[in-house]
All heavy atoms as an XYZ file, in Angstrom:
698
protein
N      84.227     49.427    152.466
C      83.039     49.080    153.206
C      81.857     49.013    152.231
O      81.499     49.979    151.584
C      82.786     50.144    154.278
C      81.616     49.854    155.135
S      81.569     51.082    156.448
C      79.982     50.793    157.077
N      81.295     47.847    152.108
C      80.190     47.644    151.188
C      78.894     47.592    151.982
O      78.791     46.879    152.970
C      80.371     46.335    150.398
C      79.221     46.117    149.450
C      81.692     46.350    149.646
N      77.931     48.364    151.534
C      76.647     48.390    152.226
C      75.709     47.386    151.572
O      74.929     47.715    150.684
C      76.037     49.786    152.176
C      76.843     50.880    152.860
C      76.168     52.217    152.654
C      76.962     50.581    154.337
N      75.799     46.129    152.001
C      74.973     45.073    151.434
C      74.317     44.302    152.562
O      74.985     43.898    153.506
C      75.814     44.100    150.570
C      74.956     42.968    150.050
C      76.466     44.824    149.428
N      73.018     44.122    152.465
C      72.309     43.267    153.406
C      72.419     41.845    152.867
O      71.805     41.504    151.858
C      70.856     43.708    153.527
C      70.133     42.992    154.634
O      70.538     41.909    155.047
N      69.065     43.592    155.105
N      73.217     41.026    153.532
C      73.532     39.696    153.005
C      72.326     38.769    152.976
O      72.208     37.934    152.089
C      74.663     39.078    153.819
C      75.971     39.813    153.622
C      77.089     39.210    154.426
C      78.354     40.044    154.244
N      79.447     39.545    155.067
N      71.412     38.906    153.938
C      70.231     38.041    153.951
C      69.326     38.344    152.760
O      68.815     37.434    152.106
C      69.453     38.227    155.249
C      70.159     37.664    156.453
C      69.341     37.880    157.713
C      70.095     37.378    158.932
N      69.340     37.625    160.172
N      69.135     39.621    152.477
C      68.306     39.990    151.327
C      68.982     39.596    150.019
O      68.317     39.158    149.072
C      68.020     41.487    151.339
C      67.028     41.911    152.386
S      66.723     43.671    152.387
C      65.819     43.852    150.870
N      70.292     39.734    149.964
C      71.031     39.359    148.761
C      70.908     37.855    148.521
O      70.653     37.421    147.394
C      72.495     39.766    148.888
C      73.392     39.435    147.697
C      72.959     40.234    146.481
C      74.835     39.715    148.032
N      71.056     37.058    149.577
C      70.954     35.607    149.433
C      69.537     35.200    149.030
O      69.353     34.334    148.159
C      71.356     34.925    150.735
N      68.539     35.813    149.641
C      67.159     35.504    149.282
C      66.845     35.886    147.848
O      66.181     35.141    147.117
N      67.328     37.045    147.428
C      67.119     37.480    146.050
C      67.812     36.583    145.048
O      67.245     36.244    144.005
N      69.035     36.188    145.362
C      69.761     35.294    144.461
C      69.067     33.941    144.365
O      68.996     33.347    143.286
C      71.211     35.116    144.934
C      72.072     36.346    144.745
S      72.199     36.877    143.032
C      73.097     35.529    142.328
N      68.538     33.459    145.498
C      67.812     32.182    145.478
C      66.566     32.293    144.600
O      66.273     31.377    143.812
C      67.436     31.776    146.899
N      65.856     33.409    144.712
C      64.659     33.592    143.893
C      65.018     33.691    142.408
O      64.303     33.151    141.556
C      63.904     34.840    144.339
C      63.211     34.688    145.663
S      62.470     36.220    146.252
C      61.089     36.383    145.151
N      66.110     34.375    142.088
C      66.549     34.489    140.695
C      66.908     33.106    140.148
O      66.506     32.746    139.032
C      67.749     35.455    140.575
C      68.441     35.320    139.240
C      67.292     36.884    140.803
N      67.630     32.322    140.924
C      68.053     30.993    140.466
C      66.839     30.083    140.265
O      66.727     29.394    139.248
C      69.066     30.388    141.448
C      70.383     31.165    141.373
C      69.294     28.908    141.170
C      71.370     30.830    142.464
N      65.913     30.092    141.234
C      64.716     29.244    141.109
C      63.876     29.688    139.910
O      63.384     28.853    139.138
C      63.896     29.280    142.416
C      62.539     28.646    142.231
C      64.654     28.586    143.533
N      63.714     30.990    139.725
C      62.959     31.488    138.584
C      63.590     31.100    137.261
O      62.894     30.726    136.309
N      64.916     31.165    137.196
C      65.617     30.793    135.967
C      65.489     29.304    135.690
O      65.227     28.900    134.544
C      67.092     31.192    136.075
C      67.946     31.017    134.831
C      67.424     31.892    133.706
C      69.388     31.360    135.135
N      65.642     28.477    136.719
C      65.514     27.027    136.542
C      64.093     26.660    136.115
O      63.900     25.827    135.220
C      65.918     26.291    137.838
C      65.523     24.825    137.800
C      67.416     26.420    138.077
N      63.094     27.277    136.744
C      61.706     27.004    136.354
C      61.438     27.427    134.917
O      60.762     26.714    134.165
C      60.740     27.721    137.298
C      60.564     27.122    138.686
C      59.669     27.997    139.530
C      60.018     25.718    138.596
N      61.965     28.569    134.523
C      61.769     29.038    133.147
C      62.389     28.069    132.146
O      61.773     27.750    131.123
C      62.382     30.443    132.970
O      61.767     31.330    133.902
C      62.175     30.960    131.564
N      63.584     27.596    132.444
C      64.247     26.646    131.538
C      63.454     25.344    131.450
O      63.236     24.806    130.358
C      65.701     26.397    131.996
C      66.539     27.658    131.769
C      66.311     25.208    131.269
C      67.911     27.607    132.394
N      63.004     24.826    132.603
C      62.249     23.566    132.591
C      60.891     23.710    131.914
O      60.444     22.797    131.215
C      62.059     23.051    134.020
C      63.333     22.462    134.583
O      64.206     22.033    133.840
N      63.441     22.434    135.890
N      60.229     24.826    132.120
C      58.917     25.032    131.503
C      59.055     25.168    129.983
O      58.257     24.615    129.223
C      58.227     26.260    132.118
C      57.824     25.954    133.560
C      57.019     26.680    131.302
C      57.379     27.168    134.343
N      60.080     25.882    129.545
C      60.269     26.064    128.099
C      60.779     24.801    127.418
O      60.678     24.683    126.192
C      61.207     27.228    127.828
C      60.540     28.559    128.088
O      59.330     28.689    127.958
N      61.322     29.543    128.462
N      61.329     23.868    128.183
C      61.800     22.611    127.594
C      60.628     21.680    127.290
O      60.748     20.780    126.450
C      62.780     21.928    128.528
N      59.512     21.871    127.973
C      58.366     20.978    127.802
C      57.194     21.724    127.173
O      56.099     21.754    127.716
C      57.966     20.398    129.152
N      57.411     22.306    126.014
C      56.356     23.050    125.318
C      55.440     22.052    124.616
O      55.914     21.164    123.907
C      56.975     24.027    124.286
C      55.900     24.728    123.497
C      57.865     25.023    124.984
N      54.121     22.163    124.817
C      53.205     21.252    124.115
C      53.200     21.526    122.611
O      53.207     22.672    122.182
C      51.842     21.562    124.742
C      51.979     22.887    125.386
C      53.430     23.080    125.699
N      53.208     20.457    121.836
C      53.287     20.568    120.378
C      52.115     19.815    119.768
O      51.769     18.713    120.198
C      54.620     19.981    119.855
C      54.702     20.051    118.345
C      55.789     20.683    120.492
N      51.511     20.418    118.766
C      50.421     19.763    118.049
C      50.939     18.991    116.858
O      52.118     19.063    116.504
N      50.040     18.253    116.246
C      50.402     17.490    115.058
C      49.250     17.545    114.057
O      48.132     17.916    114.408
C      50.741     16.050    115.428
C      49.690     15.381    116.276
C      50.172     14.059    116.824
O      51.132     13.505    116.317
N      49.503     13.554    117.831
N      49.512     17.162    112.832
C      48.489     17.203    111.791
C      47.432     16.133    112.037
O      47.720     15.052    112.569
C      49.129     16.995    110.429
N      46.203     16.462    111.704
C      45.124     15.483    111.816
C      44.586     15.321    113.225
O      44.085     14.252    113.570
N      44.667     16.358    114.047
C      44.157     16.271    115.419
C      42.640     16.456    115.417
O      42.099     17.223    114.628
C      44.809     17.341    116.305
C      46.283     17.144    116.514
S      47.079     18.504    117.396
C      46.253     18.480    118.954
N      41.966     15.777    116.333
C      40.525     15.958    116.478
C      40.263     17.252    117.232
O      41.177     17.869    117.788
C      39.903     14.774    117.246
O      40.446     14.748    118.570
C      40.176     13.447    116.545
N      38.998     17.659    117.269
C      38.637     18.904    117.970
C      38.959     18.815    119.455
O      39.405     19.789    120.066
C      37.144     19.209    117.754
C      36.789     19.635    116.355
C      37.503     20.925    115.960
O      37.610     21.841    116.792
O      37.965     21.006    114.808
N      38.725     17.663    120.039
C      39.026     17.489    121.470
C      40.527     17.600    121.732
O      40.956     18.222    122.708
C      38.499     16.134    121.942
C      38.650     15.920    123.442
C      38.072     14.597    123.900
O      37.116     14.098    123.275
O      38.596     14.082    124.900
N      41.331     17.028    120.871
C      42.786     17.119    121.013
C      43.262     18.558    120.810
O      44.195     19.004    121.493
C      43.483     16.193    120.005
C      43.313     14.721    120.321
C      43.891     13.822    119.248
O      44.006     14.275    118.086
O      44.214     12.668    119.576
N      42.615     19.284    119.893
C      42.976     20.688    119.686
C      42.671     21.524    120.924
O      43.456     22.384    121.316
C      42.236     21.261    118.481
C      42.722     20.738    117.156
C      41.913     21.320    116.004
C      42.323     20.734    114.680
N      41.500     21.241    113.567
N      41.523     21.255    121.541
C      41.172     21.974    122.775
C      42.144     21.642    123.907
O      42.553     22.528    124.665
C      39.733     21.642    123.189
C      38.635     22.232    122.311
C      37.280     21.712    122.745
C      38.667     23.749    122.360
N      42.511     20.364    124.014
C      43.483     19.974    125.034
C      44.833     20.642    124.798
O      45.509     21.056    125.741
C      43.653     18.446    125.057
C      42.441     17.735    125.640
O      41.655     18.399    126.364
O      42.287     16.526    125.381
N      45.218     20.743    123.528
C      46.477     21.407    123.182
C      46.432     22.885    123.541
O      47.384     23.424    124.102
C      46.778     21.232    121.693
C      48.028     21.967    121.180
C      49.273     21.405    121.831
C      48.111     21.886    119.675
N      45.298     23.535    123.240
C      45.187     24.959    123.569
C      45.222     25.174    125.086
O      45.848     26.129    125.570
C      43.901     25.536    122.971
C      43.980     25.670    121.474
S      42.605     26.487    120.619
C      41.296     26.591    121.729
N      44.584     24.295    125.847
C      44.631     24.398    127.309
C      46.053     24.175    127.828
O      46.507     24.880    128.738
C      43.669     23.392    127.944
C      42.186     23.724    127.821
C      41.334     22.581    128.362
C      41.879     25.004    128.559
N      46.764     23.205    127.266
C      48.136     22.937    127.692
C      49.054     24.106    127.347
O      49.943     24.466    128.138
C      48.649     21.654    127.040
N      48.847     24.727    126.180
C      49.647     25.893    125.806
C      49.380     27.068    126.743
O      50.306     27.775    127.151
C      49.354     26.300    124.359
C      49.942     25.383    123.326
C      49.527     25.754    121.910
O      48.542     26.514    121.744
O      50.185     25.277    120.980
N      48.110     27.285    127.101
C      47.772     28.375    128.012
C      48.359     28.131    129.403
O      48.881     29.044    130.036
C      46.246     28.526    128.100
C      45.801     29.681    128.960
C      46.236     31.017    128.390
O      46.192     31.221    127.188
N      46.661     31.920    129.250
N      48.286     26.884    129.862
C      48.859     26.533    131.169
C      50.370     26.740    131.163
O      50.934     27.276    132.127
C      48.521     25.077    131.487
C      48.979     24.617    132.848
C      48.576     23.185    133.119
O      47.542     22.725    132.611
O      49.332     22.525    133.853
N      51.015     26.351    130.074
C      52.463     26.532    129.951
C      52.818     28.017    129.969
O      53.785     28.433    130.611
C      52.951     25.865    128.667
C      54.450     25.772    128.611
O      55.135     26.085    129.571
N      54.970     25.346    127.482
N      52.043     28.821    129.271
C      52.291     30.267    129.238
C      52.088     30.890    130.618
O      52.854     31.769    131.036
C      51.358     30.916    128.224
C      51.606     32.391    128.017
C      50.682     32.980    126.955
O      50.233     32.230    126.076
O      50.439     34.195    127.029
N      51.073     30.428    131.340
C      50.821     30.947    132.686
C      51.961     30.604    133.646
O      52.396     31.434    134.443
C      49.498     30.413    133.225
C      48.300     30.955    132.462
O      48.453     31.975    131.757
O      47.217     30.342    132.557
N      52.429     29.347    133.578
C      53.566     28.965    134.426
C      54.815     29.767    134.077
O      55.596     30.133    134.947
C      53.859     27.468    134.302
C      52.916     26.592    135.088
C      52.407     25.425    134.537
C      52.529     26.913    136.390
C      51.542     24.609    135.243
C      51.666     26.113    137.099
C      51.181     24.970    136.531
O      50.330     24.174    137.239
N      55.009     30.019    132.792
C      56.156     30.810    132.356
C      56.064     32.238    132.898
O      57.061     32.831    133.304
C      56.237     30.808    130.833
C      57.603     31.183    130.340
O      58.534     31.321    131.112
N      57.727     31.354    129.040
N      54.852     32.792    132.925
C      54.645     34.134    133.475
C      54.955     34.158    134.967
O      55.616     35.078    135.462
C      53.200     34.595    133.228
O      52.954     34.586    131.821
C      52.963     35.984    133.773
N      54.488     33.145    135.693
C      54.768     33.078    137.132
C      56.267     32.936    137.415
O      56.798     33.554    138.350
C      53.999     31.918    137.766
C      52.492     32.109    137.877
C      51.840     30.842    138.389
C      52.174     33.281    138.764
N      56.955     32.141    136.608
C      58.406     31.998    136.790
C      59.108     33.318    136.482
O      60.076     33.687    137.161
C      58.943     30.888    135.889
N      58.619     34.048    135.499
C      59.193     35.359    135.180
C      58.970     36.355    136.304
O      59.842     37.174    136.609
N      57.800     36.306    136.930
C      57.529     37.191    138.065
C      58.459     36.861    139.229
O      58.998     37.762    139.885
C      56.044     37.088    138.476
C      55.159     37.722    137.408
C      55.797     37.734    139.833
C      53.682     37.468    137.614
N      58.656     35.569    139.498
C      59.575     35.155    140.562
C      60.986     35.648    140.272
O      61.668     36.172    141.161
C      59.554     33.636    140.707
C      60.435     33.046    141.799
C      59.930     33.481    143.172
C      60.458     31.536    141.699
N      61.422     35.511    139.026
C      62.748     35.984    138.626
C      62.855     37.501    138.818
O      63.840     38.002    139.353
C      63.000     35.613    137.156
C      64.358     36.007    136.659
C      65.430     35.163    136.831
C      64.560     37.211    136.015
C      66.689     35.517    136.372
C      65.803     37.583    135.557
C      66.876     36.725    135.742
N      61.830     38.233    138.407
C      61.844     39.696    138.523
C      61.855     40.167    139.963
O      62.571     41.105    140.316
N      61.062     39.529    140.814
C      61.057     39.908    142.230
C      62.398     39.598    142.890
O      62.866     40.357    143.737
C      59.923     39.200    142.964
C      58.516     39.701    142.660
C      57.490     38.847    143.388
C      58.369     41.155    143.040
N      63.002     38.486    142.513
C      64.323     38.156    143.045
C      65.363     39.176    142.630
O      66.196     39.603    143.427
N      65.302     39.604    141.369
C      66.238     40.618    140.891
C      66.019     41.936    141.621
O      66.981     42.621    141.995
C      66.078     40.804    139.381
C      67.058     41.750    138.784
C      68.388     41.401    138.669
C      66.658     42.996    138.340
C      69.308     42.281    138.123
C      67.564     43.881    137.796
C      68.892     43.522    137.686
N      64.764     42.298    141.852
C      64.455     43.513    142.603
C      64.986     43.426    144.025
O      65.535     44.396    144.555
C      62.940     43.740    142.604
C      62.443     45.005    143.276
C      62.945     46.242    142.516
C      60.938     45.013    143.335
N      64.858     42.265    144.642
C      65.371     42.071    145.996
C      66.890     42.193    146.035
O      67.449     42.755    146.987
C      64.930     40.705    146.517
C      64.926     40.482    148.011
C      64.009     41.481    148.692
C      64.497     39.084    148.336
N      67.560     41.701    145.007
C      69.028     41.842    144.924
C      69.396     43.318    144.835
O      70.320     43.782    145.512
C      69.585     41.055    143.719
C      71.027     41.427    143.442
C      69.474     39.568    143.975
N      68.681     44.073    144.012
C      68.982     45.495    143.884
C      68.736     46.245    145.189
O      69.529     47.107    145.579
C      68.150     46.118    142.767
C      68.497     45.693    141.352
C      67.548     46.358    140.363
C      69.931     46.021    141.019
N      67.657     45.917    145.861
C      67.338     46.579    147.119
C      68.374     46.246    148.189
O      68.701     47.079    149.033
C      65.918     46.197    147.580
C      64.886     46.814    146.652
C      65.654     46.636    149.012
C      63.478     46.324    146.890
N      68.926     45.046    148.136
C      69.868     44.621    149.178
C      71.147     45.463    149.191
O      71.814     45.535    150.218
C      70.237     43.151    148.992
O      71.082     42.990    147.868
N      71.462     46.122    148.090
C      72.686     46.912    148.053
C      72.575     48.222    148.817
O      73.587     48.822    149.160
C      73.113     47.188    146.613
C      73.755     46.011    145.971
C      73.050     45.242    145.057
C      75.041     45.635    146.292
C      73.628     44.142    144.462
C      75.630     44.537    145.712
C      74.916     43.786    144.793
N      71.389     48.672    149.115
C      71.253     49.913    149.862
C      70.461     49.761    151.139
O      70.076     50.746    151.752
N      70.230     48.544    151.587
C      69.322     48.306    152.708
C      70.012     48.284    154.067
O      69.344     48.280    155.080
C      68.585     46.989    152.508
N      71.309     48.264    154.094
C      72.014     48.150    155.369
C      72.351     49.536    155.901
O      72.836     50.394    155.181
C      73.285     47.335    155.172
C      73.961     46.967    156.444
C      75.076     45.987    156.158
N      75.901     45.823    157.340
C      77.051     45.221    157.364
N      77.536     44.706    156.262
N      77.741     45.105    158.467
N      72.138     49.732    157.204
C      72.452     51.019    157.819
C      73.944     51.136    158.089
O      74.621     50.148    158.347
C      71.713     51.163    159.148
C      70.247     51.377    158.989
C      69.647     51.703    160.322
N      68.222     51.910    160.183
C      67.414     52.135    161.183
N      67.885     52.155    162.414
N      66.136     52.320    160.989
N      74.418     52.333    158.078
C      75.810     52.575    158.400
C      76.009     52.429    159.905
O      75.130     52.735    160.694
C      76.226     53.982    157.972
C      76.186     54.191    156.485
C      76.599     55.604    156.134
C      76.503     55.822    154.646
N      76.841     57.195    154.281
N      77.172     51.951    160.294
C      77.449     51.799    161.713
C      77.598     53.168    162.359
O      78.220     54.066    161.818
C      78.737     50.998    161.933
C      78.593     49.547    161.543
C      79.868     48.782    161.836
C      79.695     47.326    161.440
N      80.906     46.551    161.668
N      77.049     53.296    163.533
C      77.188     54.531    164.287
C      76.135     55.566    163.971
O      76.064     56.586    164.632
N      75.317     55.347    162.990
C      74.285     56.335    162.682
C      73.065     56.044    163.550
O      72.582     54.931    163.607
C      73.911     56.307    161.206
O      73.325     55.072    160.880
N      72.617     57.041    164.242
C      71.463     56.891    165.111
C      70.310     57.692    164.514
O      70.519     58.691    163.831
C      71.788     57.420    166.510
C      72.882     56.623    167.198
C      73.177     57.174    168.567
C      74.310     56.389    169.215
N      74.686     56.928    170.494
N      69.126     57.246    164.778
C      67.993     58.022    164.262
C      67.944     59.402    164.906
O      68.243     59.564    166.087
C      66.772     57.188    164.632
C      67.238     56.182    165.615
C      68.719     56.064    165.477
N      67.603     60.369    164.135
C      67.567     61.741    164.647
C      66.300     61.963    165.457
O      65.249     61.409    165.158
C      67.616     62.760    163.501
O      66.508     62.512    162.642
C      68.916     62.634    162.722
N      66.433     62.766    166.480
C      65.290     63.078    167.322
C      64.845     64.504    167.014
O      65.653     65.391    166.785
C      65.672     62.995    168.799
C      65.998     61.593    169.251
C      66.320     61.584    170.741
C      66.669     60.195    171.205
N      67.006     60.158    172.634
N      63.558     64.686    167.026
C      63.014     66.029    166.827
C      63.037     66.764    168.166
O      62.427     66.310    169.140
C      61.579     65.983    166.298
C      61.541     65.429    164.893
O      62.520     65.543    164.166
N      60.420     64.837    164.509
N      63.728     67.866    168.214
C      63.817     68.645    169.440
C      62.941     69.888    169.267
O      63.109     70.651    168.335
C      65.289     69.063    169.712
C      65.365     69.919    170.974
C      66.165     67.825    169.819
N      62.000     70.009    170.176
C      61.106     71.169    170.115
C      61.621     72.248    171.076
O      61.926     71.979    172.224
C      59.690     70.764    170.521
C      59.062     69.781    169.551
C      57.656     69.430    169.957
O      57.067     70.175    170.785
O      57.151     68.414    169.481
N      61.722     73.435    170.567
C      62.165     74.557    171.394
C      60.943     75.253    171.947
O      59.954     75.490    171.224
C      63.011     75.537    170.587
C      64.300     74.939    170.100
C      65.122     75.967    169.346
C      66.404     75.354    168.863
N      67.201     76.304    168.100
N      61.010     75.573    173.224
C      59.897     76.275    173.855
C      60.004     77.769    173.546
O      61.062     78.364    173.684
C      59.889     76.055    175.356
C      59.620     74.618    175.736
C      59.571     74.436    177.217
C      59.338     72.986    177.573
N      59.306     72.789    179.022
N      58.915     78.319    173.113
C      58.884     79.735    172.815
C      58.461     80.465    174.081
O      57.446     80.147    174.694
C      57.897     80.028    171.672
C      57.835     81.520    171.375
C      58.282     79.234    170.447
N      59.268     81.438    174.490
C      58.948     82.181    175.720
C      58.400     83.543    175.419
O      58.675     84.200    174.504
C      60.181     82.294    176.589
C      60.641     80.956    177.075
C      61.881     81.084    177.931
O      62.276     82.187    178.326
O      62.478     80.055    178.199
């Protein structure tokens, strides 16, 4: 008997896959400079590099949250037959 919440596991796996695909695509399109660039081109390159780094960070966060959701899914399901306990107050006479 495996205690796995399948919906959370599927959602976490989807987030991990999307994060990994985004990371691969973002890293494939890294902006590159060349010799003899003007100041305006250098500024555009620096902005493109910063934007690429920011997207990479967001994809990493998505990947990390998905992995966390996968880990949580292994202990999130309740056992069958377990009922919440009730607090019984005894009257003092």
